[in-house]
Structure formats: C-alpha cells, structure tokens
C-alpha positions in Angstrom: -0.1 0.2 0.0 1.5 3.4 -1.2 2.2 6.3 1.5 0.2 8.6 0.0 -2.8 6.5 -0.8 -6.0 7.7 1.3 -8.2 6.2 3.0 -11.8 6.1 4.6 -13.1 5.0 7.7 -16.3 5.7 9.7 -15.0 8.7 12.9 -15.5 7.9 16.6 -14.2 10.5 19.0 -12.7 10.2 22.2 -13.2 12.0 25.1 -10.0 12.0 27.6 -8.6 9.0 25.8 -6.2 8.0 23.1 -5.0 4.8 21.5 -2.0 4.1 20.1 -1.0 1.5 17.4 -0.6 -2.3 18.5 -2.9 -0.7 22.0 -5.7 -2.7 23.3 -8.2 -0.8 25.2 -12.2 -1.2 25.9 -13.9 1.9 25.1 -17.5 2.6 26.7 -19.8 4.2 23.7 -22.9 6.2 24.4 -23.6 9.0 21.5 -25.7 8.5 19.1 -23.5 9.1 16.2 -20.3 7.3 17.4 -22.8 3.9 17.7 -23.6 4.3 14.2 -19.5 5.1 13.2 -18.9 2.0 15.4 -22.2 -0.2 13.5 -21.0 1.1 10.1 -17.5 -0.1 11.1 -18.6 -3.4 11.9 -20.2 -4.1 8.5 -17.4 -3.4 6.8 -14.0 -4.3 7.4 -14.2 -3.6 11.1 -11.7 -0.9 11.0 -12.8 2.4 12.6 -10.7 6.0 13.0 -10.4 7.2 16.1 -9.4 10.6 17.0 -9.1 12.7 20.8 -10.9 15.6 21.0 -9.7 18.6 22.4 -12.3 19.6 24.6 -13.7 16.6 27.0 -16.4 18.3 27.8 -18.0 18.6 23.8 -20.8 16.4 23.0 -21.4 17.5 19.5 -17.4 18.2 18.1 -16.7 19.9 14.9 -13.7 19.5 12.5 -11.9 22.0 14.5 -12.7 20.3 17.8 -10.5 17.0 16.8 -7.2 16.8 16.5 -5.7 16.1 12.9 -3.6 13.1 13.5 -5.2 9.9 15.1 -5.1 5.8 15.0 -7.0 3.5 12.6 -8.3 1.0 14.9 -9.8 -2.1 14.1 -12.7 -3.3 16.3 -12.6 -6.9 17.8 -15.8 -7.1 19.9 -18.7 -4.9 20.4 -21.4 -5.6 23.5 -24.9 -3.7 23.8 -25.0 -3.1 28.0 -28.3 -2.9 29.7 -27.9 0.7 30.4 -27.9 1.7 26.3 -24.0 2.2 26.3 -22.0 -0.3 23.9 -18.5 -2.0 25.4 -16.2 -2.1 22.5 -12.6 -3.6 22.5 -10.6 -2.0 19.9 -6.6 -2.4 18.8 -4.6 0.2 17.5 -3.2 -0.6 14.0 -1.6 3.1 12.2 -1.1 6.2 12.9 -2.7 8.4 10.1 -3.7 11.9 9.7 -7.3 13.2 8.6 -7.7 15.0 4.9 -11.4 15.1 5.1 -14.0 14.6 7.3 -17.8 14.1 5.7 -20.5 14.4 7.4 -23.2 11.5 6.5 -26.7 11.6 7.9 -25.8 9.5 11.0 -22.2 9.7 11.5 -19.1 11.1 10.6 -16.4 9.7 7.8 -13.0 10.6 7.2 -10.6 10.6 4.4 -6.9 10.0 6.3 -3.6 9.2 5.2 -1.3 7.0 7.3 2.0 7.8 8.9 4.8 5.2 8.5 7.3 5.4 11.3 11.0 7.2 10.3 13.8 5.3 11.1 17.4 6.5 10.7 20.2 5.6 12.6 19.3 1.9 14.5 21.8 2.4 17.0 21.3 5.4 18.6 17.5 4.1 18.7 18.6 1.3 20.3 20.5 3.2 22.9 17.8 5.4 23.4 15.6 2.1 24.0 17.8 1.2 26.7 17.9 4.4 28.5 14.4 4.2 28.2 13.8 0.5 29.6 16.0 1.7 32.2 14.2 4.7 33.2 11.0 2.7 33.3 12.7 0.5 35.6 13.5 3.1 38.1 9.8 4.9 37.5 8.0 1.5 38.5 10.1 0.9 41.3 8.6 4.3 43.0 5.2 4.4 41.1 2.0 2.7 42.7 0.2 3.2 39.1 2.7 0.5 36.9 3.3 -2.8 38.1 6.6 -5.1 37.7 4.1 -7.5 35.5 3.8 -5.0 33.0 7.4 -3.7 32.9 8.3 -7.5 32.2 5.8 -7.9 29.4 7.1 -4.6 27.8 11.0 -5.8 28.2 9.7 -8.2 25.9 9.3 -5.8 22.4 12.1 -5.3 20.1 10.6 -2.9 18.1 11.5 0.8 19.1 8.7 2.5 17.6 6.3 -0.3 19.5 8.0 -0.3 22.6 7.6 4.1 23.1 4.4 3.8 22.2 2.8 1.0 24.6 5.3 2.5 27.8 3.6 6.3 26.8 0.6 4.4 26.9 1.3 3.2 30.6 2.6 6.7 31.8 -0.2 8.9 34.0 0.3 12.1 31.8 -2.7 14.7 30.3 -4.2 13.5 26.7 -2.3 17.0 25.2 1.1 15.2 26.2 -0.2 12.2 24.9 -1.4 13.5 21.6 2.2 15.2 20.7 4.0 11.3 21.2 1.0 10.1 18.7 2.2 12.8 16.1 5.9 12.5 16.4 6.7 9.9 13.5 10.8 10.1 14.0 11.1 7.1 16.2 14.4 8.7 17.7 12.3 11.6 18.9 9.9 10.0 20.0 12.2 7.8 22.6 13.8 11.0 23.6 10.3 12.9 24.6 9.0 9.9 26.6 12.7 9.5 28.2 12.1 13.3 29.5 8.2 12.7 30.1 9.5 9.5 32.4 12.2 11.8 33.9 9.7 14.1 35.0 7.3 11.9 36.2 10.1 10.3 38.6 11.1 13.7 40.1 7.6 14.3 40.8 7.1 10.6 42.1 10.0 11.5 44.8 8.8 14.9 45.5 5.4 13.2 46.4 7.0 10.2 48.5 8.9 12.8 50.8 5.8 15.3 51.3 3.9 11.8 51.8 6.5 10.8 54.2 6.1 14.0 56.5 2.3 14.0 56.4 2.3 10.4 57.7 4.9 11.5 60.5 2.4 14.4 61.2 -0.2 12.4 61.0 1.7 10.3 63.2 2.0 12.8 65.8 -1.2 14.0 65.6 -2.6 10.5 65.8 -0.8 9.8 69.3 -1.8 13.5 70.6 -5.2 12.4 69.6 -4.8 9.1 71.5 -3.0 10.7 74.6 -6.0 13.2 74.5 -8.6 10.3 74.3 -6.7 9.0 77.7 -6.6 11.9 79.2 -10.7 12.6 78.7 -11.0 8.8 79.9 -8.5 9.6 83.1 -11.0 12.8 84.0 -14.2 10.7 83.7 -12.4 8.4 86.2 -12.4 11.5 88.4 -15.4 13.0 87.8 -14.7 15.1 85.2 -17.2 13.8 82.8 -17.3 16.7 80.2 -13.4 17.3 80.2 -11.6 20.7 79.1 -10.9 20.8 75.4 -13.6 23.3 74.4 -13.2 25.1 77.9 -9.2 24.8 76.8 -10.0 26.0 72.8 -12.4 28.9 74.2 -10.1 30.3 76.5 -7.3 30.5 73.9 -9.6 32.0 71.3 -10.1 34.8 74.3 -6.7 35.3 75.1 -5.5 35.7 71.5 -8.4 38.3 71.0 -7.2 40.2 74.0 -4.8 42.5 72.6 -2.4 41.9 75.7 1.1 42.9 75.4 3.2 39.9 74.3 5.1 39.6 77.7 1.4 39.2 79.3 0.1 37.0 76.5 3.0 34.6 76.9 2.2 34.3 80.3 -1.3 33.7 79.7 -0.7 30.8 77.3 1.8 29.1 79.9 -0.9 28.9 82.4 -3.2 28.1 79.8 -1.1 24.9 79.6 -0.7 24.3 83.2 -4.8 24.4 83.6 -4.7 22.0 80.9 -2.5 19.1 82.4 -4.4 19.4 86.0 -7.5 18.0 86.7 -10.5 20.1 86.8 -11.5 18.4 90.1 -7.9 20.1 91.5 -8.1 23.1 94.1 -5.6 24.9 91.7 -7.4 24.7 88.3 -9.7 26.8 89.9 -7.0 29.3 90.8 -5.4 29.2 87.4 -8.9 29.4 85.5 -9.6 32.7 87.5 -6.6 34.1 86.9 -6.3 33.5 83.1 -10.2 34.8 83.1 -8.6 38.4 84.7 -5.8 38.6 82.0 -8.7 38.5 79.2 -11.2 40.6 80.6 -8.6 43.7 81.6 -8.4 46.2 78.9 -4.9 46.3 77.4 -5.5 48.4 74.7 -8.9 49.6 74.2 -9.5 53.3 75.1 -12.2 56.3 74.4 -11.3 58.7 71.9 -11.3 62.0 74.0 -13.2 64.9 73.6 -11.0 67.8 73.7 -13.7 70.7 72.5 -12.8 73.0 75.6 -16.0 74.9 75.4 -18.2 71.8 75.1 -16.8 70.6 78.2 -17.1 74.0 79.9 -21.1 73.5 78.7 -21.1 70.8 80.4 -19.5 71.7 83.5 -21.9 74.4 84.0 -24.7 72.5 82.9 -24.1 70.2 86.4 -22.7 72.4 88.6 -23.2 76.0 89.4 -20.1 77.8 91.1 -16.6 76.0 91.4 -14.4 78.1 88.8 -11.3 77.3 90.1 -12.0 73.0 89.7 -13.4 74.1 86.3 -10.9 75.9 84.9 -8.4 73.3 85.9 -10.2 70.9 83.4 -10.5 73.2 81.1 -6.7 73.9 81.5 -5.7 69.9 81.1 -8.2 69.5 78.1 -6.1 72.6 76.6 -3.2 71.2 77.1 -4.0 67.9 75.8 -5.7 68.9 72.5 -1.9 71.0 72.2 0.5 68.6 73.3 -1.7 64.9 72.5 1.0 63.1 75.3 0.2 65.0 78.6 -0.3 61.9 81.7 -3.3 61.9 83.7 -3.4 64.7 86.2 -4.2 63.1 89.9 -7.0 65.4 91.5 -7.8 65.7 94.8 -11.2 67.7 95.9 -10.7 68.8 99.2 -14.1 70.1 101.3 -16.7 69.3 103.3 -20.1 66.6 102.3 -22.5 67.9 100.1 -20.7 70.4 98.3 -20.3 68.3 95.0 -17.0 66.4 94.8 -18.6 63.3 93.6 -21.0 64.4 91.2 -18.3 66.7 89.9 -15.9 64.0 88.9 -19.2 62.2 86.6 -19.2 65.2 85.1 -15.7 65.7 84.1 -16.1 62.3 82.8 -18.9 63.0 80.4 -17.3 66.7 79.4 -14.4 64.4 78.0 -16.5 61.4 76.6 -14.3 59.0 79.0 -16.0 55.7 81.3 -16.7 56.8 84.7 -15.7 54.7 87.8 -15.9 55.2 91.3 -13.7 53.4 94.4 -15.3 54.4 97.5 -12.0 53.8 100.1 -14.1 54.9 103.4 -12.7 52.8 106.0 -10.3 50.9 103.7 -7.4 49.0 105.7 -6.4 46.1 104.0 -3.5 46.6 101.6 -4.4 43.8 99.8 -8.1 46.0 99.1 -5.9 48.0 97.3 -2.8 45.5 95.6 -4.4 42.5 95.6 -3.9 39.4 97.3 -1.5 37.3 96.5 -2.5 33.8 94.3 -1.3 31.4 96.8 -4.1 32.5 99.1 -7.8 31.0 98.9 -10.1 33.8 97.6 -7.4 35.4 96.3 -8.7 38.6 94.2 -7.4 41.5 92.3 -6.8 44.9 93.8 -9.9 47.4 93.7 -7.8 49.1 91.2 -7.4 46.4 89.0 -11.4 45.8 89.7 -12.2 49.1 88.8 -10.3 49.0 85.4 -12.2 45.5 84.7 -15.3 47.6 85.2 -14.0 50.4 83.1 -13.2 48.4 80.0 -11.1 51.4 78.7 -7.5 52.3 79.8 -8.5 55.9 80.1 -11.3 56.3 82.3 -11.7 59.0 85.1 -11.4 57.2 88.1 -12.8 58.7 91.4 -10.8 57.4 94.5 -13.8 58.6 97.0 -13.0 59.3 100.8 -9.6 59.3 100.4 -9.1 60.6 103.7 -11.0 57.8 105.8 -8.3 54.9 105.1 -6.8 53.6 107.7 -3.7 51.4 108.6 -3.5 48.6 111.3 -1.6 45.0 111.4 -3.0 43.8 107.4 -0.8 46.6 106.6 -1.1 50.4 105.2 -3.1 51.0 102.5 -2.2 54.7 101.8 1.3 53.6 101.1 0.0 51.3 98.4 -1.6 54.1 97.2 1.7 56.1 96.9 2.3 54.0 93.7 -1.3 54.1 92.2 -1.1 58.2 92.6 2.5 58.9 91.4 2.1 60.0 87.4 5.9 58.5 87.0 5.4 55.0 88.7 1.7 54.0 87.8 2.8 53.1 84.1 4.1 50.0 85.5 1.6 49.2 88.6 1.9 45.8 89.7 -1.3 44.2 91.8 -0.3 41.1 93.6 -2.7 38.9 91.8 -1.9 39.9 88.6 1.7 39.8 88.6 2.6 41.4 85.8 2.6 45.5 85.3 -0.4 47.9 84.5 -0.4 51.0 83.1 -2.4 53.8 84.5 -0.9 56.3 83.2 -3.7 57.5 81.2 -6.1 57.0 83.6 -7.5 60.7 84.8 -7.7 60.0 88.7 -9.7 62.3 91.2 -10.0 61.8 95.0 -12.2 63.3 96.8 -11.6 64.2 101.1 -13.4 65.9 103.7 -10.1 67.0 105.6 -6.8 67.2 104.2 -5.6 66.5 107.9 -5.4 62.6 107.9 -4.1 61.9 104.6 -0.1 61.3 104.7 2.0 64.0 103.4 3.9 61.3 100.8 0.1 60.7 99.6 -0.7 64.2 99.7 2.5 65.5 97.8 1.3 63.3 94.5 -1.9 64.8 94.4 -3.2 68.4 93.1 -5.9 69.7 95.9 -8.1 71.8 94.8 -10.1 73.0 97.9 -13.8 73.2 97.6 -15.8 75.7 100.1 -19.2 75.6 101.1 -21.7 77.5 99.2 -23.2 80.9 99.8 -26.4 81.7 100.2 -27.2 83.0 96.8 -25.1 80.0 95.6 -27.2 77.4 97.0 -30.5 79.8 95.8 -29.2 79.1 92.2 -28.4 75.6 92.9 -31.9 74.6 94.4 -33.5 76.2 91.3 -31.7 74.8 88.7 -30.8 71.3 89.8 -32.3 70.3 92.8 -36.1 71.5 92.3 -36.1 69.7 89.2 -35.0 66.5 89.9 -37.0 66.1 93.2 -40.6 67.5 91.4 -39.9 64.7 89.2 -38.6 62.0 91.3 -42.1 62.7 93.8 -44.3 62.5 90.6 -45.2 66.0 90.3 -44.6 68.5 87.6 -43.6 71.9 87.4 -47.5 73.0 86.8 -48.3 71.4 90.3 -45.9 72.9 92.3 -44.2 75.8 92.9 -41.5 77.5 94.8 -41.3 81.1 95.7 -37.8 82.3 96.4 -38.5 83.6 100.0 -39.4 79.9 100.5 -36.3 78.2 98.9 -34.6 81.0 101.5 -36.3 80.1 104.6 -35.3 76.3 104.1 -31.7 77.7 103.8 -31.7 79.5 106.7 -33.9 77.8 109.1 -34.0 74.2 108.1 -30.3 73.5 107.2 -26.8 74.4 108.2 -24.4 72.9 106.3 -21.9 73.9 104.0 -23.3 71.9 101.2 -26.9 71.3 99.4 -27.5 67.3 100.6 -30.0 68.5 103.5 -31.3 70.8 101.4 -32.3 68.6 99.0 -33.7 66.3 101.5 -35.3 70.1 103.0 -36.8 70.1 99.3 -38.1 66.8 99.1 -40.1 66.7 102.3 -41.7 70.0 101.2 -42.7 68.1 97.5 -43.8 64.9 99.5 -46.0 67.2 101.7 -47.2 68.8 98.5 -48.1 65.4 96.6 -50.3 64.0 99.5 -51.9 67.5 99.4 -52.5 66.8 95.2 -53.3 63.1 96.0 -55.9 64.2 98.2 -57.9 66.5 96.4 -57.4 69.4 98.2 -56.0 71.5 95.6 -54.4 71.0 91.9 -51.5 73.3 92.6 -49.8 73.9 95.4 -47.4 77.1 95.6 -44.8 77.3 98.3 -44.2 80.5 100.1 -42.2 81.6 102.7 -45.4 81.3 105.4 -46.2 77.9 104.0 -43.0 76.1 104.5 -43.9 75.9 108.0 -47.2 74.4 108.0 -45.9 71.8 105.6 -42.6 70.8 107.2 -43.2 71.8 111.1 -41.1 74.4 112.8 -37.6 75.9 112.2 -34.6 73.5 113.0 -32.1 76.5 113.5 -32.0 79.6 114.4 -31.2 82.3 111.3 -27.5 82.0 111.6 -25.6 82.3 115.3 -24.9 85.9 116.0 -26.5 87.2 119.2 -29.8 89.1 119.4 -27.9 91.8 121.8 -24.8 92.9 122.6 -23.2 90.3 125.2 -20.8 90.9 128.1 -18.5 88.0 128.2 -19.7 86.2 125.1 -17.8 86.8 121.7 -18.4 85.0 118.4 -15.4 83.2 116.9 -15.3 81.7 113.5 -14.4 77.9 113.3 -14.0 75.3 110.1 -15.0 72.1 110.6 -15.5 69.1 108.4 -18.7 70.1 107.6 -17.2 72.9 106.3 -17.4 77.0 108.6 -19.3 77.4 111.6 -20.0 80.1 114.2 -18.7 79.4 117.3 -19.9 81.2 120.9 -17.2 81.7 123.6 -18.2 82.4 126.6 -16.8 83.4 130.1 -18.0 83.7 133.3 -16.6 85.2 136.3 -17.7 84.1 139.7 -16.1 84.2 143.4 -13.3 82.0 144.1 -9.5 81.0 144.6 -8.2 81.4 141.1 -9.3 78.6 139.4 -9.3 78.3 135.8 -12.2 75.9 134.1 -12.5 74.8 130.5 -15.2 73.1 129.6 -17.1 72.1 126.0 -14.7 69.3 124.7 -12.1 71.2 123.8 -9.1 69.6 121.8 -5.1 70.0 123.3 -4.9 73.0 121.2 -7.9 75.1 122.1 -7.1 74.4 125.9 -3.5 76.1 125.1 -5.0 78.8 123.2 -7.1 79.6 126.6 -4.3 79.3 128.7 -2.3 81.4 126.3 -5.3 84.1 126.5 -5.0 84.0 129.5 -1.4 84.2 130.6 -1.4 87.7 128.2 -4.4 89.2 130.4 -2.6 88.7 133.3 0.6 90.2 132.3 -1.7 93.5 130.9 -4.2 93.7 133.5 -2.9 97.6 134.3 -3.1 98.8 130.6 -6.8 97.0 130.2 -8.3 98.4 133.1 -8.4 95.1 135.1 -7.9 94.6 138.6 -4.2 93.1 139.1 -5.5 90.5 142.1 -8.6 89.1 139.8 -7.0 85.9 139.9 -6.9 85.3 143.7 -10.3 86.7 144.3 -11.9 85.0 141.4 -12.6 81.7 139.3 -12.5 81.7 135.5 -14.7 79.5 133.3 -14.6 79.2 129.8 -17.5 77.3 128.0 -18.0 76.5 124.4 -21.5 75.3 123.7 -22.6 72.3 122.2 -20.5 70.1 124.8 -21.0 67.0 122.7 -19.1 67.9 119.5 -15.6 68.1 119.7 -13.4 71.1 118.7 -9.6 71.7 118.6 -7.4 73.9 115.9 -5.4 77.3 116.0 -7.9 80.1 115.3 -10.0 80.7 118.4 -6.9 82.4 120.7 -8.3 86.0 120.1 -11.7 85.3 120.3 -11.1 83.9 123.8 -9.3 86.4 124.9 -12.0 89.2 123.6 -14.1 87.1 125.9 -12.0 87.2 129.1 -11.2 90.5 128.8 -15.1 91.3 127.8 -16.2 89.5 131.0 -13.4 91.0 133.3 -13.7 94.5 132.4 -17.6 94.2 131.8 -17.6 95.8 128.6 -19.8 94.4 125.7 -18.7 92.4 122.7 -20.5 93.8 119.6 -22.7 91.2 118.3 -22.1 92.1 114.8 -18.5 91.0 115.0 -17.0 87.9 114.7 -13.4 87.2 114.9 -10.3 84.2 113.8 -7.0 83.8 114.8 -4.7 83.0 117.2 -2.9 84.7 119.9 0.6 84.7 121.1 1.4 85.4 124.4 2.7 88.8 123.7 -0.3 89.6 121.9 0.3 88.9 118.3 -2.3 87.5 115.9 -1.0 84.6 114.1 -2.7 83.6 110.5 -5.4 80.4 110.4 -6.6 78.5 107.4 -9.8 78.2 105.8 -10.5 82.1 105.6 -13.1 81.4 102.8 -15.2 79.1 104.6 -15.2 80.7 107.8 -16.0 83.9 105.8 -19.1 81.9 104.5 -20.0 80.9 108.1 -20.3 84.7 108.8 -22.3 85.8 106.4 -24.5 82.5 107.1 -24.7 84.2 110.9 -25.7 87.4 109.8 -22.2 88.9 111.2 -21.4 92.7 109.0 -17.3 92.7 110.4 -15.2 89.5 110.8 -11.6 90.5 112.5 -9.0 88.4 110.4 -5.2 88.2 111.3 -3.4 91.0 108.9 -1.4 88.2 107.2 -4.5 86.6 106.0 -5.1 89.6 103.6 -4.4 87.8 100.4 -6.6 84.5 100.8 -9.8 87.3 100.6 -9.7 87.0 96.7 -10.9 83.6 97.3 -14.4 85.1 98.7 -17.3 85.7 96.9 -18.2 89.0 96.0 -21.5 88.7 97.2 -19.9 87.9 100.4 -17.5 91.0 100.2 -20.2 93.7 99.9 -22.0 92.1 102.8 -19.0 91.6 105.3 -16.4 94.2 106.5 -13.7 92.1 107.1 -10.7 94.0 109.5 -7.2 92.7 109.4 -5.3 92.9 112.6 -1.9 92.5 114.1 -2.4 92.9 117.9 -5.0 91.8 120.1 -5.5 95.7 121.2 -7.0 95.7 117.8 -9.1 93.4 118.3 -10.3 94.9 121.4 -10.2 98.0 120.2 -13.0 96.9 117.5 -15.1 93.7 119.1 -15.5 95.8 122.3 -17.6 98.6 123.5 -18.8 101.4 125.8 -16.4 101.5 128.8 -16.1 99.1 132.2 -19.4 98.5 133.7 -18.7 99.4 137.4 -21.9 97.2 138.8 -20.6 93.9 137.1 
C-alpha cells in the first residue's frame, strides 16, 4: 500500500482517551453518532478512525474540535450494555492524518492518510531504547500505578516504535502530551520525548514521596496526640470530670488571642493555660488558674475611648451640672487645652477637698461626661487592708485583684475617669497601710508599671484621669498628698445655694416625687427660708432633703384632692414641714458681756463658735469645758496669761486671779472642737467678762494669739467667711497675714461683710468691745 494513499473510515471521537498503534483498549460508547460509526465499521472491514477531542466536555464536536492525527483501529468486539451504551474492544493499527471529514446522515466519515514511522539511526535508537527501559524500570519502582508484570511484558518488545507507544500508554500524563507523542513520526524523537517525560514523572513522584513521608509523620504525631487526649478524657471521666476541658481550653485560647495583651502578658497567659490543661478539673489549683486567666482576658490592655477635647463643649457640660466651683472647672479646661496641644500629657491626679454635700463626687462624673470617658468610682472609706489596693497573692484561698484592677475591669478602657472617693478615710493596722499602697497608683512617674499582687504583671495606669475626694487634708499622709493636686471646694453662699436649688435640685425632686412644674412651684423666699432656718451645712445635701420633704407634702395635698396646684411660700413652709430647726445664723440678738463669736473651720465647712466666759468668786481656778482639744486648751491658757500680764493697761484688777474663779465654756459640749484659730476669741471674751464691756454682736473673729499679743494667721478663711455671712454678722476680724486670702471669697459675701485685718490683740479689742467698764459687774 502506497504511503500517500487516501483511505476512508467511520469516525469515532474520543473524550479523555487516546489509542496508540498496537494498543488494545476497552471503550464505552454512548453518543448516537459514535454508535452508528461503530455499526458501520462492523458492517465493512471492522476498521474505524479514532481521534481525540481537544475539549472533553463537548458532545457534538466539529472538525476544529478534533486533533488532525489519530489512530486507525480494528474493532475486535462490540457488546451492548443494559444501560444503552456499547462496550467496544479495539486495537490500534496505524497512525493516520485526517485529510477530510464528511458528515453522513448518522455519523462522520473521514478520509485519512497513513503515517509511517521514520527510522534513521538504528544504533542510536537502540541506545535510546535501553535508556528508556532503565528509566521506566526506576519509574516502576517508585510508582504504584505500573506493576512489575507490566514492565516485564514491555521488556520483551524489540521494536523501538512499538515499545515507545506502549510505554507512553502506561504513563499517567495528560491527553495533550499523549497526543504530542502520537504525532511524532520519527522514532528517535519519540523515544527522547518519552525519556524526558519519565524523568519528570520520577522527580514528581520523589517529591510526592517526601511530602507523603512528612504527612505520615505529622499524622502519626496527630494520632499520638489524639490518643493521649482520649486517654486524658478517660482519666478525667474517672475523676469525675465528665465533660473534659478541651472545649473550654479552646475557648480560653481564643479569648487570649483576641484580648490584645502585651506580648509578655500573652506568653504568661498561654503558659498558665497549658498548666490548666494538664491539671484535673477537681484540683483546687485548677480553679485558681482559671480565675487568673479570666482576669487577664477581661482586663482592658489597649481599648480606649477617644477624648472630646473641645474646651467650649466641656465648659458647657460642667456649667450645666454645677453652679460655681470655678477653680475646679478652670483646672479641667486647662487639662483639656494642654492635651489638645501636646497629645501626650499624662493624666493629672486631682484631689477635691471640701465638706460633705458640695458636689465632689458628682463633679467627677461631670468631668467624665465632658471629656467622653468612662467613669469608675471606688470608695476607700474604712479600707484598712493593703490587699484592697494591691490585691491578694494567688497562693491565698479566695485571692482577688485589688480595687484598682477591679475598677479597670469595670471601665473596660485604659483611660477612664477613676474616682477614689473618701481617700482621707483610709486607715492602717496590722494588715498593712493602704495609703502607702496608693503611692504607686497616684505617682505619674510610677503608675505606668503598676503591679497588682494577683495579676503579677505590670499594668499601665498612666492614661487614667484620677480624681480623689476628701473632707479634710489633715488625715491624708504627707507623701500621698504630695502626689496629688489639691483643689479646695469651700461651702456655698446662700445666693449660690438658691441658684443650685432652682437650677438643679427642684427639677430633680419634683420629678422623683411624681410631680410636674405646673403642680408645685417654689417661691424664692421659701427656698431662702429652707436654706436659713432648716439647714446648717456647707453643701446642699440637707437642702435637697428638705426640698424633697416639701415635695412629698405637696404630693399628698394634690392626691387627696385638696388642691390641684401648690405654690410654696415662706409662710407655707412651716405649715408643711414643721417648725424651723435652726435660728437664722448664730449672731447674738444683742451685745453680750463675756460672750464672743468665733469662726471655725470644721469637716462640714465653716461654722460660728460662741465662746462664753463666766467670772465667779473663788480662788483663781481656770475651768475649761465644751469638749475642747489640746490646741484650744493651750489657746485659752495663752490668752489668760496675756491678760494677766496686761491687766493694768486693760483696766483690770491685777488681783482678780486671787479673788475669782474663771470658767471658759464653748457650747454644744458633745461636739469635739480643736484647731489653732480661737485664741483672739477667747481673749476677747475674757477681757469682756473681766472689764464688763460688751462684745459687739455684729463682730465675728478668727486668729491665734501669742503670749505677746500678736495675732497669727489661720486657714480656711473662705469657709469661715461663709459661716459669718450665714450667721448675719457684718464685721469679721482676721489676721493681717490672711489679707491675701480675701480674693478667694465670693463678691456677694464681700459686699455684705467688712473684713478688718489686725496684727495685735489691742486692735481686736478696740473693734470688738463696746463702751466703758461696767462698774456694777
């Protein structure tokens, strides 16, 4: 048969398959045209043309969808299967190239030209054949896809072309690569190409083996861990821990990873988690470790709120919530202004000192609202144990972090406003000194590495705005006071109380008692009567209680149907809540002999202090009553000694000591009294009693006296001035050196009071005493 002779055969397109010459293969045929082509081949000489499709998913391939070179095959057998497909046994005969495809009614017919093998150098082909078999032998050893029997069968083939085709048919390569081999007519080139493919396949297999070994080792380790975990579960079940801890461990680990802890803290948490995993659930230490990990997880490490540094906005909120308190407001606005410029200032540590009811705690809340921070309050009143601040060590049963860390947990941010309430009421005993533990909390240079005994890791408090409150500075240790910026909050004047009542207290109490502004109204004179006659305080807490009392009475009147609207006037106040509790102020109704009005600074703010002296026949005994402290007793002794030394100048009988007993009394004897400011008041009362000259009822005084009659400066002038104003006094004698403190006193008080600075007791007596000696006394 000539090489260029054209032959005609039915066409059978193959999907995902390729048949080489001399290759025997079973095919399943289901497409209608393919079945018709087979039937036509069986009718004629059993020959058919097999050509691979370029795309396997195409059901109706056209000329361009088929390769141009295929294999002429002999159909040995065709069997129809129950599912309608035909199973065919074919044997490849020759390579052939398609010249023309004709579409018949039911199948395709192709005109093809056979392709003969090209063999040039038999020696080189022999060498390539040996190389091919060596490579294939190595491939068979590492591959599980080709058996040794297959290799033995192929080794018996002598024809290089036939051998090349048969080896290619057993390689796990793509149809495209098999088609390339089919299209190579030169035997030498075909052998080389197959040798290259086998080499590549061997390398791939070796890599797969390495990967497989690694996977196997990993699986073995995983299986070992799984086995050990199952053993641990069984042990835990025996110990009573039926559920095991695997889910709990995974949950805790996820929480640790999501907590944004510093790296050192996260390492500690993971280490403790590994310990927790190994310890049985029933162990006492298990709950300790679990508790510790949960505390580390819930603490804020990086979460913070964004500060609102708008100064006018903050000023508006502070003014809304509080009337007056200008110094505190200015300090907060200064803090915001500086932070707006620097973005790096550490949180200041403010200490608001003042009597109860002046708004220290509520001011801290307003600060938090003004700068958009979380607010946390911790009460330190009565705290005696250092562990309350620093926490307990985890070795103790029931160990917990201290109040600082607990407060940070509640805040959920690293930059809250943290109120340390009643810091002056901490105490110390054998359990430690909590005020010393507070030194680290309140030191801006140290609190970035605050150490709690329970947490044991450094915690950064430098972003916290600490605000402490205290009623008095006298009980706060010096080193602790040194770390805070003290802002004094004195009591309110009557005018300020009136404003606070109208702008804040009335609306709050009317709402809390279920009333409306239209149902109950307060006249200014009624509020002023509540302030003067029903309360005596520096703050407004008692005033709020009295307003609430009036609102309850009004609610009762409205509910009972007596009235639909209650207007509270000055006259009506007494009818609603009873008789006044206090006299208006403490000023005497008339000038008194032997009685002087002093001014005192107490925990409740400023107050007036009446000092009485009584002269009676006796043997020179000096009696002091009124529950006086050591300082006031010494002031009385100093005043007494000074008057004895100046008896002639004061027109006092020098022998009055031998003839008389002297009794100095400060009323309200149940109330403890002490402080270095009553010296000139006692001296004035003594001189008045000994000379018979009356003390002006309009004069109040404060100042300490020396044995030479000098008047020494005092503290708390603002509070004392407010008490004088409340008491209805018109003149206040003050030490000359306290002149500088007058700028702190409200203008409304200065308008009603005349301040007289003095350096010596003679000046005090000149202002305070009236008239000449009363001989009848």
